[in-house]
FITI-904181 format. One record per residue (C-alpha): residue in three letters; residue number from 1; x, y, z. Coordinates in steps of 0.05 Angstrom, whole numbers. Layout:
# FITI-904181
+--------+-----+--------+--------+--------+
: residu : num :   east :  north :     up :
+--------+-----+--------+--------+--------+
:    ALA : NUM :      X :      Y :      Z :
...
+--------+-----+--------+--------+--------+
This chain:
# FITI-904181
+--------+-----+--------+--------+--------+
: residu : num :   east :  north :     up :
+--------+-----+--------+--------+--------+
:    UNK :   1 :   2041 :   1178 :    545 :
:    UNK :   2 :   2006 :   1113 :    530 :
:    UNK :   3 :   1930 :   1117 :    533 :
:    UNK :   4 :   1886 :   1056 :    536 :
:    UNK :   5 :   1832 :   1064 :    483 :
:    UNK :   6 :   1796 :   1000 :    500 :
:    UNK :   7 :   1727 :   1006 :    531 :
:    UNK :   8 :   1733 :    999 :    606 :
:    UNK :   9 :   1672 :    990 :    650 :
:    UNK :  10 :   1671 :    978 :    725 :
:    UNK :  11 :   1632 :    914 :    724 :
:    UNK :  12 :   1606 :    920 :    796 :
:    UNK :  13 :   1578 :    990 :    784 :
:    UNK :  14 :   1549 :    971 :    716 :
:    UNK :  15 :   1515 :    910 :    746 :
:    UNK :  16 :   1484 :    950 :    803 :
:    UNK :  17 :   1459 :   1004 :    755 :
:    UNK :  18 :   1431 :    952 :    708 :
:    UNK :  19 :   1391 :    920 :    764 :
:    UNK :  20 :   1365 :    988 :    788 :
:    UNK :  21 :   1345 :   1008 :    717 :
:    UNK :  22 :   1311 :    941 :    704 :
:    UNK :  23 :   1274 :    945 :    770 :
:    UNK :  24 :   1253 :   1017 :    755 :
:    UNK :  25 :   1229 :    999 :    685 :
:    UNK :  26 :   1184 :    944 :    713 :
:    UNK :  27 :   1155 :    992 :    764 :
:    UNK :  28 :   1146 :   1044 :    709 :
:    UNK :  29 :   1108 :    992 :    668 :
:    UNK :  30 :   1061 :    982 :    726 :
:    UNK :  31 :   1056 :   1055 :    746 :
:    UNK :  32 :   1038 :   1076 :    675 :
:    UNK :  33 :    986 :   1021 :    669 :
:    UNK :  34 :   1026 :    989 :    613 :
:    UNK :  35 :   1025 :   1053 :    573 :
:    UNK :  36 :   1063 :   1035 :    509 :
:    UNK :  37 :   1083 :   1107 :    496 :
:    UNK :  38 :   1113 :   1118 :    565 :
:    UNK :  39 :   1149 :   1051 :    564 :
:    UNK :  40 :   1176 :   1065 :    494 :
:    UNK :  41 :   1201 :   1133 :    517 :
:    UNK :  42 :   1232 :   1100 :    579 :
:    UNK :  43 :   1270 :   1050 :    536 :
:    UNK :  44 :   1293 :   1106 :    490 :
:    UNK :  45 :   1319 :   1143 :    552 :
:    UNK :  46 :   1356 :   1081 :    574 :
:    UNK :  47 :   1386 :   1072 :    505 :
:    UNK :  48 :   1409 :   1145 :    502 :
:    UNK :  49 :   1436 :   1140 :    572 :
:    UNK :  50 :   1478 :   1079 :    554 :
:    UNK :  51 :   1506 :   1114 :    492 :
:    UNK :  52 :   1525 :   1178 :    529 :
:    UNK :  53 :   1555 :   1136 :    585 :
:    UNK :  54 :   1600 :   1100 :    536 :
:    UNK :  55 :   1620 :   1166 :    502 :
:    UNK :  56 :   1635 :   1199 :    569 :
:    UNK :  57 :   1677 :   1139 :    589 :
:    UNK :  58 :   1723 :   1150 :    528 :
:    UNK :  59 :   1736 :   1223 :    547 :
:    UNK :  60 :   1797 :   1228 :    590 :
:    UNK :  61 :   1795 :   1255 :    661 :
:    UNK :  62 :   1845 :   1309 :    642 :
:    UNK :  63 :   1796 :   1333 :    588 :
:    UNK :  64 :   1741 :   1338 :    640 :
:    UNK :  65 :   1785 :   1380 :    684 :
:    UNK :  66 :   1808 :   1425 :    627 :
:    UNK :  67 :   1736 :   1437 :    602 :
:    UNK :  68 :   1705 :   1447 :    671 :
:    UNK :  69 :   1703 :   1523 :    667 :
:    UNK :  70 :   1673 :   1523 :    596 :
:    UNK :  71 :   1620 :   1472 :    617 :
:    UNK :  72 :   1602 :   1514 :    677 :
:    UNK :  73 :   1591 :   1577 :    636 :
:    UNK :  74 :   1551 :   1538 :    585 :
:    UNK :  75 :   1507 :   1514 :    642 :
:    UNK :  76 :   1497 :   1586 :    667 :
:    UNK :  77 :   1479 :   1610 :    597 :
:    UNK :  78 :   1428 :   1554 :    590 :
:    UNK :  79 :   1398 :   1570 :    658 :
:    UNK :  80 :   1391 :   1643 :    637 :
:    UNK :  81 :   1359 :   1621 :    571 :
:    UNK :  82 :   1308 :   1582 :    611 :
:    UNK :  83 :   1285 :   1647 :    643 :
:    UNK :  84 :   1276 :   1678 :    574 :
:    UNK :  85 :   1254 :   1622 :    528 :
:    UNK :  86 :   1238 :   1564 :    574 :
:    UNK :  87 :   1174 :   1523 :    570 :
:    UNK :  88 :   1126 :   1528 :    629 :
:    UNK :  89 :   1098 :   1463 :    657 :
:    UNK :  90 :   1054 :   1460 :    719 :
:    UNK :  91 :   1071 :   1532 :    735 :
:    UNK :  92 :   1147 :   1523 :    731 :
:    UNK :  93 :   1193 :   1545 :    675 :
:    UNK :  94 :   1247 :   1492 :    676 :
:    UNK :  95 :   1252 :   1465 :    605 :
:    UNK :  96 :   1287 :   1485 :    541 :
:    UNK :  97 :   1258 :   1459 :    477 :
:    UNK :  98 :   1305 :   1462 :    417 :
:    UNK :  99 :   1262 :   1422 :    370 :
:    UNK : 100 :   1295 :   1353 :    370 :
:    UNK : 101 :   1305 :   1352 :    445 :
:    UNK : 102 :   1271 :   1379 :    507 :
:    UNK : 103 :   1314 :   1380 :    570 :
:    UNK : 104 :   1325 :   1412 :    639 :
:    UNK : 105 :   1390 :   1453 :    641 :
:    UNK : 106 :   1388 :   1450 :    717 :
:    UNK : 107 :   1409 :   1377 :    712 :
:    UNK : 108 :   1473 :   1397 :    677 :
:    UNK : 109 :   1494 :   1437 :    738 :
:    UNK : 110 :   1498 :   1371 :    777 :
:    UNK : 111 :   1559 :   1356 :    734 :
:    UNK : 112 :   1588 :   1425 :    719 :
:    UNK : 113 :   1592 :   1450 :    791 :
:    UNK : 114 :   1630 :   1389 :    819 :
:    UNK : 115 :   1679 :   1391 :    760 :
:    UNK : 116 :   1694 :   1465 :    769 :
:    UNK : 117 :   1702 :   1460 :    845 :
:    UNK : 118 :   1749 :   1401 :    835 :
:    UNK : 119 :   1788 :   1439 :    782 :
:    UNK : 120 :   1797 :   1501 :    827 :
:    UNK : 121 :   1818 :   1460 :    888 :
:    UNK : 122 :   1864 :   1416 :    848 :
:    UNK : 123 :   1909 :   1474 :    827 :
:    UNK : 124 :   1982 :   1468 :    846 :
:    UNK : 125 :   1999 :   1498 :    914 :
:    UNK : 126 :   1925 :   1512 :    927 :
:    UNK : 127 :   1906 :   1538 :    996 :
:    UNK : 128 :   1839 :   1562 :   1023 :
:    UNK : 129 :   1846 :   1638 :   1026 :
:    UNK : 130 :   1786 :   1682 :   1040 :
:    UNK : 131 :   1781 :   1702 :    966 :
:    UNK : 132 :   1782 :   1629 :    942 :
:    UNK : 133 :   1730 :   1608 :    993 :
:    UNK : 134 :   1683 :   1663 :    970 :
:    UNK : 135 :   1697 :   1643 :    898 :
:    UNK : 136 :   1679 :   1571 :    912 :
:    UNK : 137 :   1615 :   1592 :    948 :
:    UNK : 138 :   1595 :   1635 :    888 :
:    UNK : 139 :   1608 :   1577 :    840 :
:    UNK : 140 :   1555 :   1539 :    879 :
:    UNK : 141 :   1506 :   1594 :    895 :
:    UNK : 142 :   1500 :   1630 :    828 :
:    UNK : 143 :   1469 :   1570 :    791 :
:    UNK : 144 :   1429 :   1553 :    853 :
:    UNK : 145 :   1398 :   1623 :    851 :
:    UNK : 146 :   1381 :   1616 :    777 :
:    UNK : 147 :   1349 :   1548 :    788 :
:    UNK : 148 :   1308 :   1574 :    847 :
:    UNK : 149 :   1278 :   1627 :    801 :
:    UNK : 150 :   1247 :   1574 :    755 :
:    UNK : 151 :   1223 :   1557 :    810 :
:    UNK : 152 :   1255 :   1490 :    826 :
:    UNK : 153 :   1265 :   1488 :    901 :
:    UNK : 154 :   1283 :   1414 :    903 :
:    UNK : 155 :   1339 :   1417 :    852 :
:    UNK : 156 :   1367 :   1482 :    881 :
:    UNK : 157 :   1369 :   1453 :    952 :
:    UNK : 158 :   1400 :   1388 :    926 :
:    UNK : 159 :   1455 :   1424 :    887 :
:    UNK : 160 :   1470 :   1471 :    946 :
:    UNK : 161 :   1477 :   1413 :    995 :
:    UNK : 162 :   1518 :   1372 :    945 :
:    UNK : 163 :   1563 :   1431 :    932 :
:    UNK : 164 :   1578 :   1444 :   1005 :
:    UNK : 165 :   1591 :   1370 :   1016 :
:    UNK : 166 :   1639 :   1373 :    958 :
:    UNK : 167 :   1676 :   1430 :    992 :
:    UNK : 168 :   1680 :   1388 :   1055 :
:    UNK : 169 :   1712 :   1331 :   1015 :
:    UNK : 170 :   1761 :   1382 :    984 :
:    UNK : 171 :   1790 :   1395 :   1053 :
:    UNK : 172 :   1759 :   1461 :   1072 :
:    UNK : 173 :   1753 :   1474 :   1147 :
:    UNK : 174 :   1688 :   1444 :   1172 :
:    UNK : 175 :   1678 :   1505 :   1216 :
:    UNK : 176 :   1672 :   1549 :   1154 :
:    UNK : 177 :   1618 :   1504 :   1125 :
:    UNK : 178 :   1582 :   1500 :   1191 :
:    UNK : 179 :   1583 :   1576 :   1197 :
:    UNK : 180 :   1557 :   1583 :   1126 :
:    UNK : 181 :   1500 :   1534 :   1139 :
:    UNK : 182 :   1482 :   1571 :   1203 :
:    UNK : 183 :   1481 :   1637 :   1164 :
:    UNK : 184 :   1435 :   1606 :   1112 :
:    UNK : 185 :   1388 :   1581 :   1166 :
:    UNK : 186 :   1385 :   1651 :   1195 :
:    UNK : 187 :   1365 :   1677 :   1126 :
:    UNK : 188 :   1307 :   1627 :   1120 :
:    UNK : 189 :   1254 :   1677 :   1146 :
:    UNK : 190 :   1276 :   1726 :   1092 :
:    UNK : 191 :   1274 :   1671 :   1039 :
:    UNK : 192 :   1205 :   1650 :   1064 :
:    UNK : 193 :   1176 :   1720 :   1060 :
:    UNK : 194 :   1207 :   1747 :    996 :
:    UNK : 195 :   1227 :   1689 :    951 :
:    UNK : 196 :   1182 :   1629 :    964 :
:    UNK : 197 :   1118 :   1621 :    924 :
:    UNK : 198 :   1052 :   1608 :    958 :
:    UNK : 199 :   1047 :   1536 :    933 :
:    UNK : 200 :   1117 :   1522 :    961 :
:    UNK : 201 :   1096 :   1550 :   1029 :
:    UNK : 202 :   1033 :   1508 :   1027 :
:    UNK : 203 :   1074 :   1445 :   1015 :
:    UNK : 204 :   1116 :   1458 :   1077 :
:    UNK : 205 :   1055 :   1474 :   1120 :
:    UNK : 206 :   1018 :   1414 :   1093 :
:    UNK : 207 :   1077 :   1369 :   1111 :
:    UNK : 208 :   1060 :   1376 :   1185 :
:    UNK : 209 :    985 :   1369 :   1176 :
:    UNK : 210 :    964 :   1344 :   1107 :
:    UNK : 211 :    892 :   1336 :   1131 :
:    UNK : 212 :    885 :   1412 :   1130 :
:    UNK : 213 :    873 :   1408 :   1055 :
:    UNK : 214 :    861 :   1334 :   1039 :
:    UNK : 215 :    837 :   1348 :    968 :
:    UNK : 216 :    887 :   1403 :    952 :
:    UNK : 217 :    959 :   1411 :    975 :
:    UNK : 218 :    953 :   1352 :   1023 :
:    UNK : 219 :    926 :   1303 :    971 :
:    UNK : 220 :    994 :   1279 :    945 :
:    UNK : 221 :   1022 :   1263 :   1014 :
:    UNK : 222 :    959 :   1229 :   1039 :
:    UNK : 223 :    952 :   1183 :    978 :
:    UNK : 224 :   1027 :   1168 :    978 :
:    UNK : 225 :   1027 :   1148 :   1051 :
:    UNK : 226 :    966 :   1104 :   1041 :
:    UNK : 227 :   1001 :   1069 :    983 :
:    UNK : 228 :   1066 :   1058 :   1022 :
:    UNK : 229 :   1030 :   1034 :   1084 :
:    UNK : 230 :    984 :    987 :   1047 :
:    UNK : 231 :   1042 :    950 :   1015 :
:    UNK : 232 :   1057 :    911 :   1078 :
:    UNK : 233 :   1116 :    863 :   1080 :
:    UNK : 234 :   1113 :    832 :   1010 :
:    UNK : 235 :   1067 :    881 :    973 :
:    UNK : 236 :   1004 :    871 :    933 :
:    UNK : 237 :   1041 :    846 :    872 :
:    UNK : 238 :   1063 :    879 :    807 :
:    UNK : 239 :   1005 :    913 :    770 :
:    UNK : 240 :    960 :    900 :    832 :
:    UNK : 241 :    968 :    964 :    872 :
:    UNK : 242 :    901 :    996 :    886 :
:    UNK : 243 :    926 :   1068 :    897 :
:    UNK : 244 :    967 :   1067 :    833 :
:    UNK : 245 :    923 :   1025 :    787 :
:    UNK : 246 :    859 :   1062 :    807 :
:    UNK : 247 :    892 :   1130 :    794 :
:    UNK : 248 :    889 :   1155 :    866 :
:    UNK : 249 :    964 :   1167 :    867 :
:    UNK : 250 :    987 :   1227 :    825 :
:    UNK : 251 :   1053 :   1232 :    787 :
:    UNK : 252 :   1060 :   1158 :    799 :
:    UNK : 253 :   1112 :   1143 :    744 :
:    UNK : 254 :   1155 :   1204 :    759 :
:    UNK : 255 :   1164 :   1236 :    828 :
:    UNK : 256 :   1119 :   1187 :    866 :
:    UNK : 257 :   1143 :   1122 :    835 :
:    UNK : 258 :   1172 :   1100 :    902 :
:    UNK : 259 :   1102 :   1098 :    930 :
:    UNK : 260 :   1081 :   1051 :    873 :
:    UNK : 261 :   1142 :   1008 :    887 :
:    UNK : 262 :   1127 :   1005 :    961 :
:    UNK : 263 :   1054 :    987 :    950 :
:    UNK : 264 :   1067 :    932 :    899 :
:    UNK : 265 :   1132 :    901 :    925 :
:    UNK : 266 :   1124 :    917 :    999 :
:    UNK : 267 :   1177 :    927 :   1052 :
:    UNK : 268 :   1221 :    873 :   1021 :
:    UNK : 269 :   1221 :    908 :    954 :
:    UNK : 270 :   1238 :    975 :    987 :
:    UNK : 271 :   1296 :    944 :   1025 :
:    UNK : 272 :   1322 :    913 :    961 :
:    UNK : 273 :   1322 :    981 :    926 :
:    UNK : 274 :   1356 :   1015 :    985 :
:    UNK : 275 :   1408 :    959 :    986 :
:    UNK : 276 :   1423 :    972 :    913 :
:    UNK : 277 :   1431 :   1047 :    924 :
:    UNK : 278 :   1476 :   1035 :    985 :
:    UNK : 279 :   1517 :    985 :    944 :
:    UNK : 280 :   1526 :   1037 :    889 :
:    UNK : 281 :   1546 :   1090 :    939 :
:    UNK : 282 :   1595 :   1043 :    973 :
:    UNK : 283 :   1625 :   1023 :    906 :
:    UNK : 284 :   1638 :   1095 :    886 :
:    UNK : 285 :   1667 :   1109 :    955 :
:    UNK : 286 :   1716 :   1051 :    946 :
:    UNK : 287 :   1735 :   1078 :    877 :
:    UNK : 288 :   1746 :   1148 :    905 :
:    UNK : 289 :   1794 :   1122 :    959 :
:    UNK : 290 :   1837 :   1091 :    904 :
:    UNK : 291 :   1843 :   1154 :    862 :
:    UNK : 292 :   1910 :   1190 :    867 :
:    UNK : 293 :   1886 :   1260 :    849 :
:    UNK : 294 :   1847 :   1310 :    889 :
:    UNK : 295 :   1807 :   1326 :    827 :
:    UNK : 296 :   1783 :   1254 :    819 :
:    UNK : 297 :   1767 :   1245 :    893 :
:    UNK : 298 :   1725 :   1308 :    896 :
:    UNK : 299 :   1686 :   1293 :    832 :
:    UNK : 300 :   1669 :   1221 :    851 :
:    UNK : 301 :   1653 :   1240 :    923 :
:    UNK : 302 :   1607 :   1295 :    900 :
:    UNK : 303 :   1571 :   1251 :    849 :
:    UNK : 304 :   1563 :   1198 :    903 :
:    UNK : 305 :   1535 :   1248 :    952 :
:    UNK : 306 :   1488 :   1278 :    900 :
:    UNK : 307 :   1456 :   1210 :    884 :
:    UNK : 308 :   1450 :   1193 :    958 :
:    UNK : 309 :   1416 :   1259 :    974 :
:    UNK : 310 :   1369 :   1251 :    914 :
:    UNK : 311 :   1347 :   1183 :    941 :
:    UNK : 312 :   1340 :   1210 :   1011 :
:    UNK : 313 :   1298 :   1270 :    990 :
:    UNK : 314 :   1253 :   1230 :    943 :
:    UNK : 315 :   1238 :   1175 :    994 :
:    UNK : 316 :   1229 :   1227 :   1049 :
:    UNK : 317 :   1183 :   1268 :   1004 :
:    UNK : 318 :   1136 :   1212 :    985 :
:    UNK : 319 :   1136 :   1184 :   1056 :
:    UNK : 320 :   1112 :   1250 :   1085 :
:    UNK : 321 :   1177 :   1264 :   1122 :
:    UNK : 322 :   1199 :   1321 :   1076 :
:    UNK : 323 :   1162 :   1374 :   1035 :
:    UNK : 324 :   1144 :   1356 :    964 :
:    UNK : 325 :   1198 :   1388 :    921 :
:    UNK : 326 :   1195 :   1348 :    857 :
:    UNK : 327 :   1260 :   1308 :    862 :
:    UNK : 328 :   1261 :   1245 :    819 :
:    UNK : 329 :   1286 :   1177 :    844 :
:    UNK : 330 :   1352 :   1166 :    808 :
:    UNK : 331 :   1352 :   1114 :    752 :
:    UNK : 332 :   1280 :   1094 :    771 :
:    UNK : 333 :   1234 :   1154 :    758 :
:    UNK : 334 :   1212 :   1168 :    687 :
:    UNK : 335 :   1250 :   1228 :    662 :
:    UNK : 336 :   1303 :   1234 :    608 :
:    UNK : 337 :   1345 :   1293 :    634 :
:    UNK : 338 :   1356 :   1263 :    703 :
:    UNK : 339 :   1370 :   1193 :    676 :
:    UNK : 340 :   1419 :   1216 :    622 :
:    UNK : 341 :   1458 :   1260 :    671 :
:    UNK : 342 :   1463 :   1202 :    721 :
:    UNK : 343 :   1491 :   1158 :    666 :
:    UNK : 344 :   1541 :   1212 :    646 :
:    UNK : 345 :   1563 :   1213 :    719 :
:    UNK : 346 :   1575 :   1138 :    714 :
:    UNK : 347 :   1616 :   1150 :    651 :
:    UNK : 348 :   1658 :   1204 :    684 :
:    UNK : 349 :   1671 :   1161 :    746 :
:    UNK : 350 :   1692 :   1104 :    700 :
:    UNK : 351 :   1738 :   1151 :    661 :
:    UNK : 352 :   1771 :   1176 :    725 :
:    UNK : 353 :   1778 :   1104 :    749 :
:    UNK : 354 :   1808 :   1082 :    682 :
:    UNK : 355 :   1856 :   1140 :    675 :
:    UNK : 356 :   1878 :   1140 :    748 :
:    UNK : 357 :   1949 :   1121 :    728 :
:    UNK : 358 :   1956 :   1184 :    686 :
:    UNK : 359 :   1939 :   1234 :    742 :
:    UNK : 360 :   1991 :   1281 :    769 :
:    UNK : 361 :   1995 :   1267 :    844 :
:    UNK : 362 :   1988 :   1326 :    890 :
+--------+-----+--------+--------+--------+
């Protein structure tokens, strides 16, 4: 079998991602008050992301499918290690520090779960028996449970939703997914009483009335909404946002960077960013429709959905429409683990696109 070893990049996707990253870097520069250390780290993250994207592009789609189970178990082991050896930051144990690198293993599950689901469903003569449906649900829910223990409510919800959407794209009966979602909603009171921490409950309660605790749990939402609303149509200008530059807005270069963007670039800047995300989503959807294998379609569709949900949750969170769950804005927020994983997704999508002719059609 002839394999093309030349570097192949989907130009449209690469251009969209480059614009988003450049846009995000400019906003990070403003949000960090031109902090040289943060900007240097951001540029290092971008450089690492580009390198791993290129490497993941060279790996064949067949190799991703063959290694899906191993990657999944490595992810589970790392999530368990977080519980034992993880670093605690702001009351949450989400990080592993191995000396030369500090990362969030939960981000790896955004790749390992879709790959394994696609591998299982792509088996020859596959059909959705009761056993296989339970197996697919466990593939999703086991890492979700481990991530929720950290606790990382935002990532666990994101991965659960993305996983179930991936099952929908794989052809599972929508009634089964709907029944499962209904069952989960029925379990919410149990989850609220026995599993949620007090600060997580306060975030949900504060969502409906942030003025209850304006200097405590409601502070983030209030300051974020002020920043977004004060941006107007064209914004106050880069480096001129009062909420961000005067330090009223917390976590402004990470989870709340969208509020900085809205304040300084206005409604026009927000629409431009949303247009870029929609363009990326549409491009990956077009690529998915051209893929001949079930494996490729499921993986790309899941990655596409994951990024879309991340954007939706982050914007909803900082706008006061959703509880604050600590979900970064893809390719824009400062954060190495999230950025690198997103770039790996781009590499995998490119690999699947490039190697489409080598797939075995189902």
